[in-house]
C-alpha positions as CSV (number, residue, x, y, z in Angstrom):
1,M,-8.1,-9.2,-19.2
2,L,-8.3,-6.2,-21.7
3,G,-8.5,-8.5,-24.3
4,L,-12.1,-9.4,-22.9
5,A,-12.8,-6.1,-21.5
6,K,-12.8,-5.0,-25.2
7,R,-14.7,-8.2,-26.4
8,V,-17.6,-7.5,-24.0
9,R,-17.5,-3.1,-24.0
10,A,-16.5,-3.3,-20.5
11,K,-15.4,-0.5,-18.1
12,I,-12.1,-2.1,-16.2
13,L,-10.2,-1.3,-13.3
14,Q,-6.0,-1.3,-13.1
15,A,-5.3,-1.6,-9.4
16,S,-1.9,0.3,-9.9
17,T,0.5,1.3,-7.5
18,S,2.6,3.8,-5.9
19,E,5.8,1.9,-6.7
20,I,5.9,3.0,-10.3
21,Y,7.5,6.2,-8.6
22,G,10.5,3.9,-7.6
23,D,12.1,5.8,-4.5
24,P,10.9,9.4,-5.3
25,S,13.0,12.4,-6.2
26,I,10.1,14.7,-6.0
27,H,7.6,15.0,-2.8
28,P,5.2,14.6,-2.3
29,Q,4.1,12.5,-5.8
30,T,2.0,13.5,-8.5
31,E,0.5,11.3,-11.0
32,E,2.5,13.8,-13.7
33,Y,5.7,12.6,-11.9
34,W,7.5,9.9,-14.3
35,G,9.1,8.4,-11.2
36,N,12.9,6.8,-10.1
37,V,12.9,3.5,-10.8
38,N,15.7,0.9,-11.1
39,S,14.4,-1.5,-13.7
40,I,17.1,-4.3,-13.0
41,G,16.9,-4.2,-9.2
42,P,15.6,-6.8,-7.0
43,R,12.3,-5.0,-6.5
44,S,11.6,-4.1,-10.0
45,C,9.8,-6.9,-11.1
46,Y,6.9,-5.3,-9.7
47,D,7.8,-2.1,-10.5
48,E,7.9,-2.6,-13.9
49,G,5.5,-4.8,-14.1
50,K,2.9,-2.3,-13.1
51,R,4.6,0.4,-15.3
52,C,4.3,-2.2,-18.4
53,A,0.5,-2.4,-17.5
54,E,-0.8,0.9,-17.5
55,T,1.0,1.2,-20.7
56,L,-1.0,-1.5,-22.0
57,F,-4.3,0.2,-20.5
58,F,-3.6,3.2,-22.3
59,D,-2.7,1.3,-25.4
60,Y,-6.3,0.2,-25.5
61,R,-7.2,3.4,-24.6
62,R,-5.6,4.8,-27.6
63,Q,-6.5,2.2,-30.1
64,H,-9.5,0.6,-28.7
65,N,-11.4,3.6,-26.7
66,L,-11.6,1.5,-24.1
67,R,-13.0,2.7,-20.8
68,I,-10.4,2.3,-18.6
69,K,-9.7,3.4,-14.7
70,V,-5.8,3.7,-13.9
71,A,-5.7,3.7,-9.5
72,R,-2.0,4.6,-8.2
73,I,-2.8,2.6,-4.6
74,F,-0.2,4.0,-1.9
75,N,-0.3,2.1,1.3
76,T,-3.2,0.7,2.6
77,Y,-4.0,-1.8,5.7
78,G,-6.9,-3.2,7.8
79,P,-8.5,-6.0,9.0
80,R,-8.6,-9.0,6.8
81,M,-5.1,-8.9,6.0
82,H,-2.7,-12.0,6.0
83,P,-0.7,-12.5,9.0
84,N,2.1,-13.5,6.8
85,D,2.0,-11.4,3.7
86,G,4.9,-9.1,4.5
87,R,3.3,-5.8,4.6
88,V,4.7,-3.7,7.4
89,V,1.7,-3.0,9.5
90,S,0.5,-6.5,9.7
91,N,4.0,-7.9,10.1
92,F,4.4,-5.0,13.0
93,I,1.0,-6.3,14.5
94,V,2.0,-9.8,14.7
95,Q,5.2,-9.1,16.0
96,A,3.6,-7.1,18.8
97,L,1.2,-9.6,19.7
98,L,3.1,-12.9,20.1
99,G,5.8,-10.8,22.1
100,H,8.7,-11.2,19.4
101,D,11.0,-8.2,18.7
102,I,9.8,-5.7,16.1
103,T,12.3,-5.7,12.6
104,I,12.6,-2.1,11.2
105,Y,14.9,-2.3,8.2
106,G,17.4,0.2,8.3
107,D,17.0,3.3,10.9
108,G,13.2,3.9,10.7
109,S,13.2,7.3,9.2
110,Q,11.8,6.4,5.9
111,T,8.4,7.2,5.5
112,R,5.0,6.2,4.4
113,S,1.4,6.8,4.2
114,F,-1.1,4.5,5.3
115,C,-4.2,4.6,4.4
116,Y,-7.1,2.4,5.7
117,V,-8.7,-0.2,3.8
118,D,-12.3,1.2,3.8
119,D,-11.3,4.6,2.5
120,L,-9.2,2.6,-0.6
121,I,-12.2,1.1,-1.7
122,D,-14.4,4.4,-1.2
123,G,-12.4,5.5,-3.6
124,L,-11.9,3.1,-5.8
125,M,-15.8,3.2,-6.4
126,R,-15.8,6.8,-6.9
127,L,-13.5,5.9,-10.0
128,M,-15.2,3.2,-11.2
129,G,-18.6,5.8,-10.9
130,S,-16.9,9.1,-12.8
131,A,-17.5,9.7,-16.3
132,D,-15.7,7.7,-19.0
133,N,-13.2,10.7,-19.9
134,V,-11.5,10.4,-16.5
135,T,-9.4,7.5,-17.1
136,G,-6.6,8.3,-14.5
137,P,-3.9,7.1,-13.3
138,I,-5.0,8.6,-9.6
139,N,-3.0,8.7,-6.8
140,I,-5.6,6.6,-4.1
141,G,-4.0,7.5,-0.8
142,N,-3.4,9.1,2.6
143,P,-1.4,12.0,2.9
144,T,-0.6,12.0,6.1
145,E,3.0,10.9,6.6
146,F,4.6,8.8,9.2
147,T,7.9,7.2,9.4
148,I,8.6,3.4,10.0
149,L,9.7,4.3,13.3
150,E,6.6,6.3,14.4
151,L,4.5,3.2,13.0
152,A,6.3,0.3,15.4
153,R,6.1,2.7,18.2
154,Q,2.0,3.2,18.0
155,V,1.7,-0.6,17.2
156,I,3.5,-1.1,20.6
157,E,1.2,0.9,22.3
158,F,-2.0,0.0,21.0
159,V,-0.8,-3.8,21.5
160,G,0.5,-2.9,25.1
161,S,3.6,-5.3,24.2
162,S,6.6,-5.6,25.9
163,S,8.5,-6.0,22.3
164,H,11.6,-4.5,21.4
165,I,12.7,-2.8,17.9
166,V,15.2,-4.1,16.6
167,N,17.2,-2.9,13.0
168,R,18.3,-4.6,10.5
169,P,19.9,-3.5,6.9
170,L,17.8,-1.8,4.3
171,P,17.1,-3.4,1.4
172,Q,18.3,-2.4,-1.8
173,D,16.4,0.5,-3.8
174,D,13.7,0.8,-0.3
175,P,11.9,3.9,-0.9
176,R,13.4,6.7,1.3
177,Q,9.9,8.7,1.2
178,R,6.3,8.3,-0.1
179,R,3.3,10.4,0.2
180,P,0.7,10.8,-2.5
181,D,-0.5,14.3,-3.9
182,I,-4.3,13.3,-4.0
183,S,-5.4,16.6,-5.4
184,K,-6.8,15.3,-8.1
185,A,-8.5,12.8,-6.2
186,Q,-10.1,15.4,-4.3
187,D,-11.1,17.7,-7.6
188,V,-12.1,14.9,-9.4
189,L,-13.7,12.4,-7.5
190,R,-14.5,14.4,-4.2
191,W,-12.4,12.0,-2.4
192,S,-10.0,12.4,0.7
193,P,-9.8,9.7,3.5
194,R,-11.4,10.0,6.4
195,T,-10.0,7.6,8.8
196,P,-6.8,8.5,10.9
197,L,-4.0,6.2,11.7
198,A,-4.8,5.8,15.3
199,E,-8.4,4.6,14.5
200,G,-7.4,2.3,11.7
201,L,-4.5,0.6,13.5
202,K,-7.0,0.4,16.7
203,R,-9.7,-2.1,14.2
204,T,-6.6,-4.0,12.3
205,V,-5.1,-4.9,16.1
206,A,-8.7,-6.3,16.9
207,Y,-8.7,-8.3,14.4
208,F,-5.1,-9.7,14.3
209,E,-6.1,-10.7,18.2
210,E,-9.2,-11.9,17.4
211,L,-7.2,-14.1,14.8
212,L,-4.5,-15.3,17.1
213,R,-6.7,-16.7,19.9
214,D,-7.2,-19.4,17.3
215,R,-4.3,-21.6,18.5
216,Q,-3.6,-23.2,15.3
217,T,-2.6,-20.0,14.0
218,R,-0.7,-18.7,16.9
219,D,1.3,-21.5,16.5
220,Q,2.2,-21.2,13.1
221,L,3.0,-17.8,13.1
222,S,5.2,-18.6,16.7
223,G,8.5,-19.5,15.1
224,P,11.3,-17.8,13.9
225,T,9.4,-17.9,10.1
226,V,8.0,-14.6,11.2
227,N,10.4,-12.0,10.1
228,V,9.7,-10.6,6.6
229,P,11.2,-7.9,4.6
230,L,9.5,-4.9,4.8
231,S,7.1,-4.2,1.7
232,P,5.9,-0.3,0.7
233,S,2.6,-1.5,0.0
């Protein structure tokens, strides 16, 4: 893709990730933080792949003056998520709607910051429309932080579910906390997320309620396979 962008002189966006910060030792995370990543751990394929991609983007910028934009995306959610994609918001909502136990890995005290998809898209469009000297990386995410346990309780409340919360062992290298410093996005892009978690969850729950009205979809998700380890994204 970088070679194609070079050949046709296109501007190119990399959807990078907060995972490049690993299990961060500073909080919140700024773009200047180099991260704390286990390069040979079970999560490292994703972490290191994104870090390598950022490196290649900036190499093409330095060598070929390619117009690049690098966005470090934090947890994002919203309608049209796949019900079995392994992300924590979709996991919790589907489990609650089906009356299954809601699975939390660890004690639920680990934190994430959830950005509604419309806000994310607005941030990406502003980044792509910025001047060529604005390359990033720029954090795009919601700086309001919630524990995973708080998220599970909100989902149960919105769904009106009788689901119980059950705890499973925490996966290796699961980040303990995650929250973006969005000062750069606010200053350079004039961007901040506008959708509170409560409002975004209501819209997302409504989408999954409609999706699960389809009997075939519901049957596919009603088995014991809807138990996917917590994804950070």
